C-alpha positions in Angstrom: 0.0 0.0 0.0 3.1 2.3 0.2 5.1 4.1 -2.5 8.5 2.5 -3.3 10.2 5.9 -3.2 9.9 6.5 0.6 12.6 8.7 2.3 13.8 7.6 5.7 15.3 10.9 6.8 14.0 12.8 9.9 14.8 16.2 10.8 13.6 18.2 14.1 9.9 19.4 14.0 8.8 22.8 15.5 6.6 22.8 18.6 3.1 22.0 18.2 0.8 24.8 17.2 -3.0 25.5 17.2 -5.1 22.9 15.2 -6.4 23.3 11.7 -8.8 26.4 11.5 -6.9 28.6 14.0 -5.8 31.8 12.4 -2.6 32.0 14.6 -1.2 28.6 13.3 -2.1 29.6 9.6 -0.1 32.8 9.8 2.7 31.2 11.6 3.1 28.3 9.2 2.6 30.5 6.3 5.6 32.7 7.3 7.8 29.6 7.8 6.7 28.1 4.5 7.6 31.4 2.6 11.0 31.4 4.1 11.7 27.6 3.5 10.2 27.6 0.1 12.4 30.5 -1.0 15.6 29.2 0.7 15.5 25.4 1.2 15.3 23.4 -1.9 16.1 19.8 -1.0 16.6 18.4 -4.3 16.4 18.9 -8.0 15.5 16.3 -10.6 15.9 17.3 -14.3 12.8 17.4 -16.5 13.0 17.9 -20.2 14.9 20.9 -21.5 15.0 23.8 -19.0 12.5 22.7 -16.5 13.7 21.7 -12.9 11.5 19.8 -10.3 11.9 21.4 -6.9 11.4 19.5 -3.8 11.0 21.0 -0.3 9.5 19.6 3.1 7.8 21.4 5.9 6.0 20.5 9.2 2.4 21.4 9.5 0.4 21.4 12.8 -2.6 19.3 13.0 -5.2 18.2 15.5 -7.0 15.0 14.8 -9.2 12.3 16.8 -9.2 8.6 16.7 -12.2 6.2 17.1 -12.1 6.3 20.8 -12.4 10.0 20.8 -8.8 10.9 21.9 -7.5 14.1 20.4 -4.0 14.2 19.1 -2.2 17.3 18.4 1.1 17.4 16.7 3.0 18.1 13.5 3.0 16.2 10.2 5.7 16.2 7.6 4.6 17.5 4.1 7.0 17.1 1.1 6.1 19.6 -1.7 7.1 19.5 -5.3 7.0 22.5 -7.8 8.4 23.7 -11.0 9.4 27.4 -11.6 8.7 27.0 -15.2 5.0 26.3 -14.8 2.6 29.2 -14.7 2.0 30.7 -11.3 -0.1 31.1 -9.2 -0.4 27.3 -9.8 -3.2 24.9 -8.5 -2.5 22.4 -5.7 -2.8 18.9 -5.6 -2.7 16.9 -2.4 -1.4 13.3 -2.9 -2.3 11.0 0.0 -0.3 7.7 0.9 -1.7 4.2 1.8 -1.7 2.3 5.0 0.5 -0.9 6.0 -1.2 -3.7 7.3 1.0 -3.6 10.5 2.7 -1.2 13.0 6.2 -2.0 11.7 5.1 -1.2 8.2 3.8 2.1 9.1 6.8 3.0 11.0 9.0 2.1 8.1 7.4 4.3 5.6 9.9 7.1 6.1 8.8 10.2 4.3 6.0 9.7 1.7 7.1 11.2 -1.6 5.5 9.4 -4.7 8.5 11.1 -6.7 7.4 9.8 -10.2 3.6 10.4 -9.7 4.2 13.9 -8.2 6.5 14.7 -11.2 3.6 13.7 -13.5 1.3 16.0 -11.7 3.8 18.9 -11.6 3.9 18.4 -15.5 0.2 19.2 -15.4 0.8 22.5 -13.8 0.2 21.7 -10.2 2.1 22.4 -6.9 2.0 18.8 -5.4 1.9 18.3 -1.7 2.5 14.8 0.0 1.7 14.7 3.6 3.1 11.9 5.9 0.2 11.3 8.3 0.2 10.8 12.2 1.4 7.3 12.8 3.8 7.0 9.9 7.4 7.3 9.1 9.2 10.6 10.0 6.0 12.0 11.4 5.3 9.5 14.1 2.8 9.4 16.8 0.0 7.1 17.7 -2.2 5.1 15.2 -5.2 7.4 14.8 -6.4 5.3 11.9 -7.2 2.0 13.8 -10.6 1.0 13.2 -11.0 -1.9 15.3 -11.8 -5.7 14.9 -11.8 -7.0 11.5 -15.6 -8.0 11.5 -16.6 -4.9 13.3 -14.6 -2.1 11.7 -15.6 1.3 12.3 -14.0 3.1 9.4 -15.3 6.7 9.8 -13.0 8.1 12.4 -9.7 6.9 10.7 -10.8 8.5 7.4 -11.9 11.6 9.3 -8.5 12.0 10.7 -6.7 11.4 7.5 -9.0 14.1 5.6 -8.3 16.5 8.3 -4.6 16.1 7.7 -5.1 16.3 3.9 -6.8 19.5 4.2 -4.5 21.1 6.7 -1.7 20.2 4.3 -3.6 21.9 1.5 -4.3 25.0 3.6 -0.6 25.4 4.3 0.5 25.0 0.8 -2.1 27.4 -0.4 -0.5 30.0 1.9 2.9 29.7 -0.1 4.0 32.1 -2.7 3.0 31.0 -6.2 0.1 28.8 -5.0 -3.4 29.3 -6.3 -5.7 29.5 -3.2 -8.9 28.8 -5.3 -8.1 25.7 -7.3 -7.1 22.3 -5.9 -7.4 18.6 -6.4 -7.3 15.8 -3.8 -5.8 12.4 -4.7 -4.6 9.3 -3.0 -3.5 5.7 -3.3 -5.2 2.8 -1.3 -6.3 4.3 2.1 -5.1 7.5 0.8 -7.6 7.0 -2.1 -10.7 6.6 0.2 -9.2 9.8 2.0 -9.5 11.7 -1.1 -13.2 11.0 -1.4 -13.5 11.8 2.4 -11.8 15.1 1.8 -14.1 15.8 -1.2 -17.0 15.3 1.0 -16.0 18.2 3.2 -16.8 20.6 0.3 -13.7 22.8 1.0 -13.9 25.9 -1.2 -11.7 25.6 -4.1 -11.4 21.9 -4.2 -12.7 21.0 -7.5 -12.2 17.2 -7.9 -10.8 14.0 -6.2 -8.9 11.1 -7.7 -9.2 7.7 -6.0 -6.5 5.1 -6.8 -7.4 1.6 -5.4 -9.2 3.2 -2.5 -10.6 1.3 0.5 -9.7 -0.3 3.9 -9.4 -3.7 5.6 -7.4 -5.4 2.9 -4.6 -7.9 3.7 -3.3 -9.9 0.7 -1.3 -12.0 3.0 -4.4 -13.5 5.0 -7.4 -12.3 3.2 -6.6 -11.9 -0.4 -9.4 -10.2 -2.2 -11.5 -10.4 1.0 -11.2 -7.1 2.9 -12.4 -6.6 6.4 -16.1 -5.3 7.0 -16.6 -4.4 3.3 -20.2 -3.6 4.0 -19.1 -1.0 6.5 -16.8 0.4 3.9 -19.7 0.6 1.5 -22.0 2.5 4.0 -19.0 5.0 4.4 -18.7 5.5 0.7 -22.4 6.0 0.4 -22.2 8.7 3.2 -19.6 10.6 1.2 -21.9 10.3 -1.9 -24.4 12.3 -0.2 -22.2 15.2 0.2 -19.9 15.0 -2.9 -20.9 16.9 -5.8 -17.6 17.5 -7.5 -16.3 15.1 -10.2 -14.5 12.3 -9.0 -12.4 9.5 -10.8 -12.2 5.9 -9.4 -9.2 3.7 -10.6 -8.8 0.0 -9.9 -7.4 -3.0 -11.4 -9.2 -6.5 -11.7 -6.6 -8.3 -9.8 -6.5 -6.1 -6.8 -5.2 -8.4 -4.0 -6.4 -6.2 -1.2 -10.1 -5.7 -2.4 -10.7 -8.0 -5.3 -12.5 -7.0 -8.4 -16.1 -6.9 -7.1 -15.9 -4.8 -3.8 -14.7 -1.6 -5.5 -17.5 -1.8 -7.9 -20.1 -2.1 -5.1 -18.3 0.7 -3.2 -18.8 2.9 -6.1 -22.3 2.0 -6.7 -23.2 2.7 -3.2 -21.4 6.2 -3.6 -23.3 6.8 -6.9 -26.7 5.7 -5.3 -26.4 8.1 -2.6 -25.9 11.0 -5.2 -22.1 11.1 -5.5 -20.8 12.2 -8.9 -17.9 10.0 -10.4 -16.4 7.9 -13.2 -15.3 4.3 -12.5 -12.3 2.6 -14.4 -11.3 -1.0 -13.8 -8.1 -1.9 -15.6 -7.3 -5.3 -16.8 -4.9 -7.4 -14.3 -1.5 -5.5 -13.7 1.3 -7.8 -12.5 0.8 -10.0 -9.5 -1.2 -7.4 -7.5 -3.0 -4.7 -9.4 -3.3 -2.8 -6.0 0.1 -1.3 -7.0 -1.0 -0.2 -10.3 -0.4 3.4 -9.1 3.4 3.1 -8.5 4.3 0.1 -10.7 2.3 0.8 -14.0 2.0 4.5 -14.5 1.7 4.1 -18.3 -1.7 2.4 -17.6 -3.4 5.0 -15.6 -1.6 8.4 -16.8 -3.5 8.8 -20.0 -6.9 8.3 -18.2 -5.9 10.9 -15.5 -4.6 13.3 -17.9 -7.8 13.2 -19.9 -9.9 13.7 -16.5 -7.7 16.8 -15.6 -7.9 18.4 -19.1 -11.7 18.1 -19.1 -11.7 20.1 -15.7 -9.6 22.8 -17.5 -6.2 21.9 -16.2 -3.3 22.4 -18.5 -2.4 19.5 -20.9 0.7 17.4 -20.0 3.9 19.4 -20.6 6.7 17.7 -22.5 
């Protein structure tokens, strides 16, 4: 469920500030982002001709709640990609990572980056933000996404916490120089794909679309291949999002998804649509041994579909 291009580095984080929505923390983080954005490029990867992909990272304060109602306030690491050659102000795209099936895997995430996918979205004109959520890698902290026993999953709180973090990252990056505060897209892989739909349901001003890559929860290909935990509860959650989502959404899965199988994603999308949600569903033919990894392992399969979706929404064509 993780990107292959994770980064294990950790640097110190600033003290925890006030949670999302507080004006003080927005002003504080915006000031820090401006200084870091102008002065602290971490890496440069050459794109065709004169273009340069710039990568930076920041810490953003969040306040989230787990399924027991416990409140967690801390900072999360957000990696940002941009290209000075793109027109600015540029729209913002938040890209959400997946969830490992065990604590060791979550700790081993490092710093979520999705470097190749991020470069693709930058070539579509976006500033790309990739948050590493609470409970993962360099961010650390408790597992606020735990949803309980397999047959009695309560998914809503975990996805609510993940959506809170995606939207906090969006607010912080929108405050950066060169970012368009009025036009954004939320994207995610696996747990992050469902998070994208959860964030879309918040109807945040300026968020115009969501893209769900293999989204869902409760899958474990080692012990329950194609048979996720509490899939009916997952369908009910997607239906609740469908009652609130009116923006375009794109759902992308593969037939041989070893986490969710071929049928549950279709049923989840049907529940979303039946409740009033707007979306397109695409199921690719089998991809490798596990189609759940299509996002990272077969970009040539999904990129043309996503490019078409973004261009229909008025975003720039893919730059050479």
